[in-house]
Residue, then its C-alpha position, 0 to 999 in steps of 0.5 A: x550089599x557086600x558086593x556093593x561095598x567091594x565095588x565101591x572099595x575097588x573104585x576108591x582104590x583105583x581112583x586113589x592110585x590114579x590121583x597119585x600118578x597125576x600128583x607126583x609129577x617130579x619125584x622119582x625112585x632111584x634104583x640105579x635108573x630114575x623111575x618116576x613116581x608117575x610111572x611107578x603108579x601107572x604100573x601099579x594100575x596095570x598090575x592091579x588090573x592084571x591081578x583082578x583079571x587072574x582072579x576073575x577073568x573077562x577074556x574078551x575085555x582083557x584082550x581088547x584093552x591089551x590089543x588097543x593099547x598095543x595098537x596105540x603104542x605102534x609109534x614106540x615100536x617104530x622109534x625103537x626099530x628105526x633107531x636100532x637100524x640106525x645104530x646098527x648101520x653106524x655101529x655105535x657103542x652100547x652106551x648110546x643104545x642104552x641112553x636112547x632106549x632108557x629115554x623111551x622105555x623108562x621115562x616116557x614109555x608110551x606102552x606103559x601109559x597106554x596099558x594104564x589107560x587100558x587097565x581102567x577101561x578093563x575094570x570100569x568100561x567106559x566109566x573109566x574115562x570119567x574116573x580118570x578125569x576125576x583123578x586128574x582134577x583131584x590132583x590138580x585141585x590139590x596143587x592149586x589149593x596148596x598155592x591158595x593156602x600159601x598166598x590167600x584166595x583173594x590174591x589167587x583169584x585176582x591174578x586168575x582173573x587178570x590172567x584170563x582177561x589179558x589172555x595170559x598177557x599178564x601172569x602174576x607170581x602167584x598164578x604162575x605157581x599153578x601152571x601145571x603144564x602137563x595136567x593142563x594139556x591132559x585136561x585140554x584133551x578132555x575138554x575136546x571130548x566133553x565139548x564134542x559129546x556134551x551130556x545133560x546131567x549135573x556131574x558132567x557140568x561139575x566136571x566141565x566147570x572144574x576142568x575149565x577152572x584148572x585148565x585156565x589156571x595154567x592157561x596154555x595159549x597154544x592148547x586153547x588154539x589147538x582145542x578151538x581148531x580141533x573142535x572146528x574140524x570135529x563139528x564140521x565132520x559131525x555135521x557131514x556125518x549126519x547126512x553121509x557117513x561115507x563122505x565123513x569117513x573119507x574126509x577124516x582120512x583125507x584130513x589126516x593124510x594132509x596133516x602128514x604132508x604138512x608135517x613133512x613140509x614143516x621140517x622143510x620150512x624150518x630148514x629153509x630158515x622160515x622162523x628167521x624170516x618170521x623174526x625179521x618180520x617182527x614176530x617173536x618166536x621165543x628164541x626158537x631161531x637160535x635153537x634151530x640154528x644151533x641144531x641145523x648141523x645135525x640134519x638134512x632135509x633129504x631122503x638120504x638122511x637116515x637119522x641119528x637114533x632116538x635120544x640123540x638130540x636131547x643128549x647133544x643139547x644137554x651135554x655139549x651145546x650151550x643154548x640154554x635149553x634141554x630140548x628144541x621145544x618142537x617134537x617134530x624136528x626132534x623126531x626128524x633129527x633122531x629118526x631120519x627122513x623115512x623113519x620120521x614119515x613112518x612114525x608120522x603115519x603110525x601116530x596119525x593114519x594108523x590110529x584113525x583107521x584102527x579106532x574108526x574101523x567097522x564104519x565107526x565114523x564117530x570114533x574116527x572123528x574123535x581120534x582125529x580131533x585128539x591127534x590134531x590137538x596133540x600135533x598143534x601143541x607139539x609144534x611149540x612144546x615137547x608135549x609128546x614127552x609128557x607120559x600122562x598126556x600119552x595115557x589120557x589120549x590113549x584113554x579117550x581114543x580107546x575108551x569111546x566104543x570100547x564096549x562095542x569092541x569087547x562084544x565084537x572080540x567076544x563073538x570072534x573068540x567064543x561065538x556069543x556074548x557073555x552076560x558080563x559084556x552084553x549090557x551097554x556101558x554108560x558114558x555117564x558117572x550117574 
């Protein structure tokens, strides 16, 4: 009885901390550096898991969670090493280096949020995937309830229905207050996972319904398009996998490699004024032509372009350029300008092929497909938004890529280390909250 109470208290504690991480989106702690609340609560998750590991260690599970978080965070290592090389070659002053590193390690720190995901997986196994979703939904619903309390339920629902039926063509003053973009992108990733691997239990359907409600309240059209495209590829690969796993595996690699090539070509098209041609053809690019023209002087599409170092473009936009935005709303152009031609390609490979290969290793084609779908989703939403700067989305993607197949990886790790599987790790964890 006492163990059950302690287990329930542990679940409540970690979910509450996660809720705080997703709820406080804009607040920060000023300690000379601005540390966001979400980063602080993410660190609380990580250090709480470390304390439990010290008290009662599960070495195989802890090692697996840490290793997979590090592999997921290889793009952070790439941006850091490439930037240090650029700064060394250009002999920049320490202020430039400090500014660039603070952006990647204090605000968006990919490793921190991957470790936060790993902490939940260490404590709860694959159930951590669902506890994390519960935390997101609680935080988002609290925000929506606040909007409803201020404006009335009928007014909110009226604008919600209009928003959905017009495909965001008409957005009311009330519903716009519920546009929590970062959480919408997080839930979008979960919708891909849930629709790809449906379950037949009541909790799954409740979570799916609440996820759809919160997602549609923010209604990011690019995310809807990204979910649809990711699922089309996912279902296709899933169908092929049923008949030939090797063919499906090769197709995942081929599609991932194709994405890398297309993202390199995407920068070339921007440099060739493709968006200006779209504007001339009557397609609204939401001011991106002006932004891209303003930053055109900072890069060349050439193997000889070495880049400027991470954080360069953001600093230029905020400090010197009068273009009315703080970012280019295009993560790929930003990374190309910051990392250069070759650095950009290495970064792309680390974010796509490396993750798909690693999480789909040992012939686990389903893991590879899930990782590819989530990668494709991230890429599509990042072509029009700075979604890669959303640390909470980083954590969610890490959770889903690491979490599916986590227990199998723990057992494989334990066999390698100790030659056997302990009682604590021998049981197959359920994907369900039931």
